[in-house]
MARGU-583305 format. One record per residue (C-alpha): residue number from 1; residue in three letters; y, x, z. Coordinates in Angstrom, 1 decimal, decimal comma, always signed. Layout:
BEGIN
<node k="NUM" r="ALA" Y="Y" X="X" Z="Z"/>
...
This chain:
BEGIN
<node k="1" r="UNK" Y="-76,7" X="+156,1" Z="+58,0"/>
<node k="2" r="UNK" Y="-74,1" X="+158,6" Z="+56,6"/>
<node k="3" r="UNK" Y="-72,3" X="+160,5" Z="+59,8"/>
<node k="4" r="UNK" Y="-69,8" X="+163,1" Z="+59,4"/>
<node k="5" r="UNK" Y="-71,2" X="+166,2" Z="+61,7"/>
<node k="6" r="UNK" Y="-69,6" X="+165,9" Z="+65,2"/>
<node k="7" r="UNK" Y="-68,7" X="+169,6" Z="+66,2"/>
<node k="8" r="UNK" Y="-65,9" X="+169,8" Z="+64,0"/>
<node k="9" r="UNK" Y="-63,3" X="+169,9" Z="+67,0"/>
<node k="10" r="UNK" Y="-63,3" X="+171,5" Z="+70,2"/>
<node k="11" r="UNK" Y="-60,2" X="+172,0" Z="+72,6"/>
<node k="12" r="UNK" Y="-60,8" X="+174,8" Z="+74,8"/>
<node k="13" r="UNK" Y="-59,9" X="+177,6" Z="+72,3"/>
<node k="14" r="UNK" Y="-59,4" X="+178,4" Z="+68,8"/>
<node k="15" r="UNK" Y="-62,8" X="+180,0" Z="+68,3"/>
<node k="16" r="UNK" Y="-65,4" X="+178,2" Z="+66,1"/>
<node k="17" r="UNK" Y="-69,1" X="+179,1" Z="+65,6"/>
<node k="18" r="UNK" Y="-70,5" X="+179,3" Z="+61,9"/>
<node k="19" r="UNK" Y="-72,5" X="+176,2" Z="+62,6"/>
<node k="20" r="UNK" Y="-68,6" X="+174,2" Z="+63,2"/>
<node k="21" r="UNK" Y="-67,4" X="+175,8" Z="+60,1"/>
<node k="22" r="UNK" Y="-70,1" X="+174,8" Z="+57,8"/>
<node k="23" r="UNK" Y="-70,0" X="+171,6" Z="+59,1"/>
<node k="24" r="UNK" Y="-66,0" X="+171,7" Z="+58,2"/>
<node k="25" r="UNK" Y="-66,4" X="+173,4" Z="+55,1"/>
<node k="26" r="UNK" Y="-69,5" X="+170,9" Z="+54,4"/>
<node k="27" r="UNK" Y="-71,8" X="+173,9" Z="+53,1"/>
<node k="28" r="UNK" Y="-75,2" X="+175,7" Z="+53,9"/>
<node k="29" r="UNK" Y="-74,9" X="+177,6" Z="+57,5"/>
<node k="30" r="UNK" Y="-76,1" X="+180,3" Z="+55,3"/>
<node k="31" r="UNK" Y="-73,3" X="+180,0" Z="+52,9"/>
<node k="32" r="UNK" Y="-71,0" X="+180,4" Z="+56,0"/>
<node k="33" r="UNK" Y="-73,0" X="+183,5" Z="+57,2"/>
<node k="34" r="UNK" Y="-72,7" X="+185,0" Z="+53,5"/>
<node k="35" r="UNK" Y="-68,9" X="+184,8" Z="+53,7"/>
<node k="36" r="UNK" Y="-68,3" X="+186,2" Z="+56,8"/>
<node k="37" r="UNK" Y="-70,6" X="+189,2" Z="+56,1"/>
<node k="38" r="UNK" Y="-68,7" X="+189,8" Z="+53,0"/>
<node k="39" r="UNK" Y="-65,2" X="+189,4" Z="+54,5"/>
<node k="40" r="UNK" Y="-64,2" X="+186,3" Z="+53,4"/>
<node k="41" r="UNK" Y="-63,5" X="+184,9" Z="+56,4"/>
<node k="42" r="UNK" Y="-62,4" X="+187,0" Z="+59,3"/>
<node k="43" r="UNK" Y="-64,0" X="+186,8" Z="+62,8"/>
<node k="44" r="UNK" Y="-66,1" X="+188,7" Z="+65,5"/>
<node k="45" r="UNK" Y="-69,4" X="+189,0" Z="+66,8"/>
<node k="46" r="UNK" Y="-70,6" X="+188,3" Z="+70,3"/>
<node k="47" r="UNK" Y="-72,5" X="+190,8" Z="+72,0"/>
<node k="48" r="UNK" Y="-75,8" X="+188,6" Z="+71,3"/>
<node k="49" r="UNK" Y="-74,8" X="+188,9" Z="+67,4"/>
<node k="50" r="UNK" Y="-73,2" X="+185,3" Z="+66,9"/>
<node k="51" r="UNK" Y="-70,5" X="+185,3" Z="+64,8"/>
<node k="52" r="UNK" Y="-67,3" X="+183,7" Z="+65,8"/>
<node k="53" r="UNK" Y="-64,3" X="+182,4" Z="+63,8"/>
<node k="54" r="UNK" Y="-60,8" X="+182,1" Z="+64,6"/>
<node k="55" r="UNK" Y="-58,9" X="+178,5" Z="+63,9"/>
<node k="56" r="UNK" Y="-56,3" X="+180,4" Z="+62,2"/>
<node k="57" r="UNK" Y="-58,3" X="+182,1" Z="+59,8"/>
<node k="58" r="UNK" Y="-60,3" X="+179,5" Z="+58,8"/>
<node k="59" r="UNK" Y="-57,2" X="+177,3" Z="+58,1"/>
<node k="60" r="UNK" Y="-56,4" X="+180,6" Z="+56,0"/>
<node k="61" r="UNK" Y="-59,4" X="+180,4" Z="+54,1"/>
<node k="62" r="UNK" Y="-59,7" X="+176,6" Z="+53,5"/>
<node k="63" r="UNK" Y="-56,0" X="+177,1" Z="+52,0"/>
<node k="64" r="UNK" Y="-56,7" X="+180,1" Z="+50,0"/>
<node k="65" r="UNK" Y="-59,5" X="+178,6" Z="+48,5"/>
<node k="66" r="UNK" Y="-58,1" X="+175,2" Z="+48,0"/>
<node k="67" r="UNK" Y="-60,8" X="+173,4" Z="+50,0"/>
<node k="68" r="UNK" Y="-59,6" X="+170,3" Z="+51,6"/>
<node k="69" r="UNK" Y="-58,5" X="+170,8" Z="+55,6"/>
<node k="70" r="UNK" Y="-60,8" X="+168,2" Z="+57,3"/>
<node k="71" r="UNK" Y="-58,7" X="+165,9" Z="+59,3"/>
<node k="72" r="UNK" Y="-60,7" X="+166,0" Z="+62,8"/>
<node k="73" r="UNK" Y="-59,8" X="+169,8" Z="+63,0"/>
<node k="74" r="UNK" Y="-57,4" X="+168,9" Z="+65,5"/>
<node k="75" r="UNK" Y="-58,4" X="+165,4" Z="+66,8"/>
<node k="76" r="UNK" Y="-59,5" X="+165,3" Z="+70,6"/>
<node k="77" r="UNK" Y="-62,9" X="+165,5" Z="+71,3"/>
<node k="78" r="UNK" Y="-64,6" X="+162,3" Z="+71,2"/>
<node k="79" r="UNK" Y="-67,5" X="+161,0" Z="+73,8"/>
<node k="80" r="UNK" Y="-69,5" X="+158,1" Z="+73,6"/>
<node k="81" r="UNK" Y="-70,6" X="+156,5" Z="+76,6"/>
<node k="82" r="UNK" Y="-73,3" X="+153,9" Z="+76,9"/>
<node k="83" r="UNK" Y="-73,1" X="+152,3" Z="+80,3"/>
<node k="84" r="UNK" Y="-72,1" X="+149,0" Z="+81,6"/>
<node k="85" r="UNK" Y="-71,9" X="+149,3" Z="+85,3"/>
<node k="86" r="UNK" Y="-68,3" X="+148,8" Z="+86,2"/>
<node k="87" r="UNK" Y="-68,7" X="+152,1" Z="+89,1"/>
<node k="88" r="UNK" Y="-70,1" X="+154,5" Z="+86,3"/>
<node k="89" r="UNK" Y="-67,1" X="+153,1" Z="+83,5"/>
<node k="90" r="UNK" Y="-64,4" X="+153,9" Z="+86,1"/>
<node k="91" r="UNK" Y="-66,1" X="+157,5" Z="+87,3"/>
<node k="92" r="UNK" Y="-66,0" X="+158,2" Z="+83,5"/>
<node k="93" r="UNK" Y="-62,5" X="+156,7" Z="+83,4"/>
<node k="94" r="UNK" Y="-61,5" X="+159,3" Z="+86,3"/>
<node k="95" r="UNK" Y="-63,1" X="+162,3" Z="+84,6"/>
<node k="96" r="UNK" Y="-62,0" X="+162,0" Z="+80,7"/>
<node k="97" r="UNK" Y="-58,4" X="+160,7" Z="+82,2"/>
<node k="98" r="UNK" Y="-57,5" X="+164,3" Z="+83,8"/>
<node k="99" r="UNK" Y="-58,6" X="+165,9" Z="+80,5"/>
<node k="100" r="UNK" Y="-55,0" X="+165,6" Z="+79,3"/>
<node k="101" r="UNK" Y="-55,7" X="+163,7" Z="+76,2"/>
<node k="102" r="UNK" Y="-58,2" X="+166,5" Z="+75,3"/>
<node k="103" r="UNK" Y="-61,0" X="+163,8" Z="+75,4"/>
<node k="104" r="UNK" Y="-61,0" X="+160,5" Z="+73,9"/>
<node k="105" r="UNK" Y="-64,2" X="+157,9" Z="+74,5"/>
<node k="106" r="UNK" Y="-65,5" X="+154,7" Z="+73,6"/>
<node k="107" r="UNK" Y="-68,2" X="+152,6" Z="+75,7"/>
<node k="108" r="UNK" Y="-71,2" X="+151,0" Z="+74,3"/>
<node k="109" r="UNK" Y="-72,7" X="+148,8" Z="+76,5"/>
<node k="110" r="UNK" Y="-76,2" X="+149,2" Z="+75,7"/>
<node k="111" r="UNK" Y="-78,4" X="+151,3" Z="+72,8"/>
<node k="112" r="UNK" Y="-78,0" X="+148,8" Z="+70,0"/>
<node k="113" r="UNK" Y="-74,1" X="+148,7" Z="+70,2"/>
<node k="114" r="UNK" Y="-74,4" X="+152,3" Z="+70,3"/>
<node k="115" r="UNK" Y="-75,9" X="+152,6" Z="+67,4"/>
<node k="116" r="UNK" Y="-73,4" X="+150,9" Z="+65,1"/>
<node k="117" r="UNK" Y="-70,9" X="+152,9" Z="+67,1"/>
<node k="118" r="UNK" Y="-72,5" X="+155,9" Z="+66,1"/>
<node k="119" r="UNK" Y="-71,2" X="+155,8" Z="+62,3"/>
<node k="120" r="UNK" Y="-67,5" X="+155,1" Z="+62,9"/>
<node k="121" r="UNK" Y="-66,8" X="+157,1" Z="+65,8"/>
<node k="122" r="UNK" Y="-68,9" X="+160,4" Z="+65,1"/>
<node k="123" r="UNK" Y="-68,8" X="+161,4" Z="+68,4"/>
<node k="124" r="UNK" Y="-69,1" X="+165,1" Z="+69,9"/>
<node k="125" r="UNK" Y="-70,9" X="+164,4" Z="+73,0"/>
<node k="126" r="UNK" Y="-72,8" X="+160,9" Z="+74,2"/>
<node k="127" r="UNK" Y="-73,1" X="+159,9" Z="+77,8"/>
<node k="128" r="UNK" Y="-76,1" X="+157,7" Z="+78,3"/>
<node k="129" r="UNK" Y="-76,9" X="+155,8" Z="+81,7"/>
<node k="130" r="UNK" Y="-80,4" X="+156,1" Z="+82,1"/>
<node k="131" r="UNK" Y="-80,7" X="+152,6" Z="+83,0"/>
<node k="132" r="UNK" Y="-79,4" X="+150,7" Z="+80,1"/>
<node k="133" r="UNK" Y="-81,0" X="+147,4" Z="+79,1"/>
<node k="134" r="UNK" Y="-83,6" X="+147,1" Z="+76,3"/>
<node k="135" r="UNK" Y="-84,1" X="+150,5" Z="+75,1"/>
<node k="136" r="UNK" Y="-83,6" X="+153,0" Z="+78,4"/>
<node k="137" r="UNK" Y="-81,3" X="+156,0" Z="+78,2"/>
<node k="138" r="UNK" Y="-84,4" X="+158,5" Z="+77,6"/>
<node k="139" r="UNK" Y="-85,5" X="+156,2" Z="+74,8"/>
<node k="140" r="UNK" Y="-82,3" X="+156,3" Z="+73,2"/>
<node k="141" r="UNK" Y="-82,2" X="+160,4" Z="+73,6"/>
<node k="142" r="UNK" Y="-85,5" X="+160,9" Z="+71,8"/>
<node k="143" r="UNK" Y="-84,3" X="+158,4" Z="+69,0"/>
<node k="144" r="UNK" Y="-81,1" X="+160,6" Z="+68,7"/>
<node k="145" r="UNK" Y="-83,0" X="+164,0" Z="+68,8"/>
<node k="146" r="UNK" Y="-85,0" X="+163,0" Z="+65,8"/>
<node k="147" r="UNK" Y="-82,5" X="+161,5" Z="+63,5"/>
<node k="148" r="UNK" Y="-81,2" X="+164,2" Z="+61,0"/>
<node k="149" r="UNK" Y="-77,9" X="+162,6" Z="+61,4"/>
<node k="150" r="UNK" Y="-77,5" X="+162,7" Z="+65,1"/>
<node k="151" r="UNK" Y="-79,9" X="+165,3" Z="+66,6"/>
<node k="152" r="UNK" Y="-77,0" X="+167,8" Z="+67,2"/>
<node k="153" r="UNK" Y="-75,1" X="+165,8" Z="+69,2"/>
<node k="154" r="UNK" Y="-75,1" X="+167,1" Z="+73,1"/>
<node k="155" r="UNK" Y="-76,4" X="+164,2" Z="+74,9"/>
<node k="156" r="UNK" Y="-75,5" X="+163,8" Z="+78,8"/>
<node k="157" r="UNK" Y="-77,9" X="+161,6" Z="+80,9"/>
<node k="158" r="UNK" Y="-76,7" X="+159,9" Z="+84,2"/>
<node k="159" r="UNK" Y="-79,9" X="+159,1" Z="+86,1"/>
<node k="160" r="UNK" Y="-81,0" X="+157,4" Z="+89,7"/>
<node k="161" r="UNK" Y="-83,3" X="+160,2" Z="+90,4"/>
<node k="162" r="UNK" Y="-82,7" X="+163,6" Z="+89,8"/>
<node k="163" r="UNK" Y="-85,8" X="+165,1" Z="+90,8"/>
<node k="164" r="UNK" Y="-87,2" X="+168,3" Z="+88,9"/>
<node k="165" r="UNK" Y="-89,8" X="+166,4" Z="+87,3"/>
<node k="166" r="UNK" Y="-87,5" X="+163,7" Z="+86,0"/>
<node k="167" r="UNK" Y="-84,7" X="+166,1" Z="+84,7"/>
<node k="168" r="UNK" Y="-87,9" X="+168,3" Z="+83,4"/>
<node k="169" r="UNK" Y="-89,1" X="+165,4" Z="+81,1"/>
<node k="170" r="UNK" Y="-85,4" X="+164,4" Z="+80,2"/>
<node k="171" r="UNK" Y="-84,9" X="+167,8" Z="+79,0"/>
<node k="172" r="UNK" Y="-87,9" X="+167,4" Z="+77,0"/>
<node k="173" r="UNK" Y="-86,3" X="+164,6" Z="+75,4"/>
<node k="174" r="UNK" Y="-83,5" X="+166,1" Z="+74,4"/>
<node k="175" r="UNK" Y="-80,8" X="+165,8" Z="+77,0"/>
<node k="176" r="UNK" Y="-78,2" X="+168,3" Z="+77,4"/>
<node k="177" r="UNK" Y="-77,7" X="+167,9" Z="+80,6"/>
<node k="178" r="UNK" Y="-78,6" X="+165,5" Z="+83,6"/>
<node k="179" r="UNK" Y="-76,4" X="+164,2" Z="+86,1"/>
<node k="180" r="UNK" Y="-77,3" X="+162,0" Z="+89,1"/>
<node k="181" r="UNK" Y="-75,4" X="+158,7" Z="+89,7"/>
<node k="182" r="UNK" Y="-72,5" X="+158,2" Z="+91,3"/>
<node k="183" r="UNK" Y="-71,8" X="+160,5" Z="+88,8"/>
<node k="184" r="UNK" Y="-68,3" X="+163,1" Z="+90,3"/>
<node k="185" r="UNK" Y="-65,8" X="+162,6" Z="+87,9"/>
<node k="186" r="UNK" Y="-65,2" X="+166,9" Z="+88,3"/>
<node k="187" r="UNK" Y="-68,9" X="+167,2" Z="+87,8"/>
<node k="188" r="UNK" Y="-69,0" X="+164,9" Z="+84,4"/>
<node k="189" r="UNK" Y="-65,3" X="+166,9" Z="+83,4"/>
<node k="190" r="UNK" Y="-67,0" X="+170,3" Z="+84,1"/>
<node k="191" r="UNK" Y="-70,2" X="+169,1" Z="+82,1"/>
<node k="192" r="UNK" Y="-68,4" X="+168,2" Z="+79,0"/>
<node k="193" r="UNK" Y="-66,1" X="+171,0" Z="+79,1"/>
<node k="194" r="UNK" Y="-69,1" X="+173,3" Z="+79,0"/>
<node k="195" r="UNK" Y="-70,5" X="+171,4" Z="+76,5"/>
<node k="196" r="UNK" Y="-67,5" X="+171,5" Z="+73,9"/>
<node k="197" r="UNK" Y="-66,7" X="+175,2" Z="+74,6"/>
């Protein structure tokens, strides 16, 4: 499976991490660090020492060095929702519909369909209902996290039980966030917004 890395677009601002820039430029993360430290790409460092690059400076750099500008820089964020319950899908629609076109989402009814969509959709985030049939949400999350093509994609699990033990296990499986069902649209919106920032 060849999958363009998913973190090429963020809608919360004009600042990119070096990881995002390395994906866009299709070079190693260390190369971006070298370009940043030598002043080829302008940006700033956070108090924690993380490099951040403004989108406008990246555009300028790409143009100056004749590097093709990837067409996903200005696309909405893409979310793959692996769920089949009408109530869950209605709440997802409500959450993302209120985000003014900043997010587009596609539904997969199960893990097999999700696998088929991964390559063509190139999602930024995957929201998985833990109760999907066949390969359940936790197992699908684990598979995504061991695959070098998908391990960086943030996974949000929608679970029937959100006990401390269940959340701990799902996080160990690779979930970035665990939300209880029925999911509240505003809560899902906040989580996706936070993960994309």
